[in-house]
C-alpha positions in Angstrom: 75.4 38.7 -59.9 73.0 37.0 -62.6 70.1 39.7 -63.6 67.4 36.9 -63.3 68.3 36.5 -59.5 68.5 40.4 -59.0 65.7 41.6 -56.7 64.1 45.0 -57.3 63.2 47.4 -54.6 59.9 49.3 -55.2 59.4 52.4 -53.3 56.1 54.4 -53.4 56.8 58.1 -53.6 53.5 59.3 -54.1 50.0 57.9 -54.1 46.9 59.8 -55.4 43.2 58.2 -55.3 40.5 60.0 -56.6 36.7 59.2 -56.3 37.4 55.5 -55.2 35.1 54.2 -52.7 35.0 56.5 -49.5 37.9 58.5 -50.7 37.1 61.6 -52.6 40.7 63.0 -53.0 44.0 61.6 -51.3 47.3 62.5 -51.9 49.9 60.9 -49.9 53.5 61.2 -49.9 54.8 57.9 -47.8 57.9 58.3 -45.7 60.9 56.0 -46.7 60.8 52.8 -44.7 57.6 51.7 -42.8 54.5 53.5 -42.8 51.7 52.7 -40.6 48.0 53.7 -41.4 46.0 54.5 -38.3 42.4 55.5 -37.8 39.1 54.6 -36.5 36.5 52.4 -38.3 35.4 53.1 -41.9 37.9 56.0 -42.3 39.5 54.5 -45.3 42.5 52.4 -44.2 41.3 49.4 -46.0 40.3 51.5 -48.9 44.1 52.7 -49.4 45.3 49.2 -49.2 42.6 47.8 -51.7 43.7 50.8 -54.0 47.3 49.5 -53.9 46.4 46.1 -54.6 44.5 47.1 -57.7 47.2 49.2 -59.0 50.0 46.6 -58.4 48.0 43.4 -59.1 49.6 41.2 -61.6 46.3 38.9 -62.0 44.0 41.3 -63.8 41.4 43.7 -62.7 38.5 42.3 -60.5 34.8 43.3 -61.3 33.6 46.6 -60.1 30.2 47.4 -58.1 28.6 50.9 -57.5 30.0 51.1 -54.1 33.6 51.3 -55.5 32.8 54.7 -56.7 32.7 57.9 -54.6 29.0 58.5 -53.7 28.4 55.4 -56.0 28.8 57.7 -59.0 29.9 55.3 -61.6 29.6 57.8 -64.3 32.4 59.8 -62.6 34.8 57.1 -62.6 37.8 57.0 -60.4 41.6 57.1 -60.5 44.5 55.3 -58.7 47.9 56.8 -59.5 51.5 56.4 -58.0 54.8 57.6 -58.6 57.4 54.7 -57.9 61.0 54.3 -57.6 62.5 51.0 -58.8 66.0 50.1 -57.7 68.3 46.9 -57.6 68.5 45.7 -54.0 
């Protein structure tokens, strides 16, 4: 098989979000396969997806606002980290 046509499979082993929007500190180890994020309104589901979008975006970083920081404290910054596994599918 030609390397240019090979597809890669990316699996998130761990996600760590600190100080981003409404998430003070989250460590998550997703299960293999499909994961479902459930919860009531304004509990962080969209924030997790947005963090993943920022982390894996190839189009560059978007501008930030004060509300992107935990308790609107931009001086504290935030971090989004992931441990991933990449394999040939």
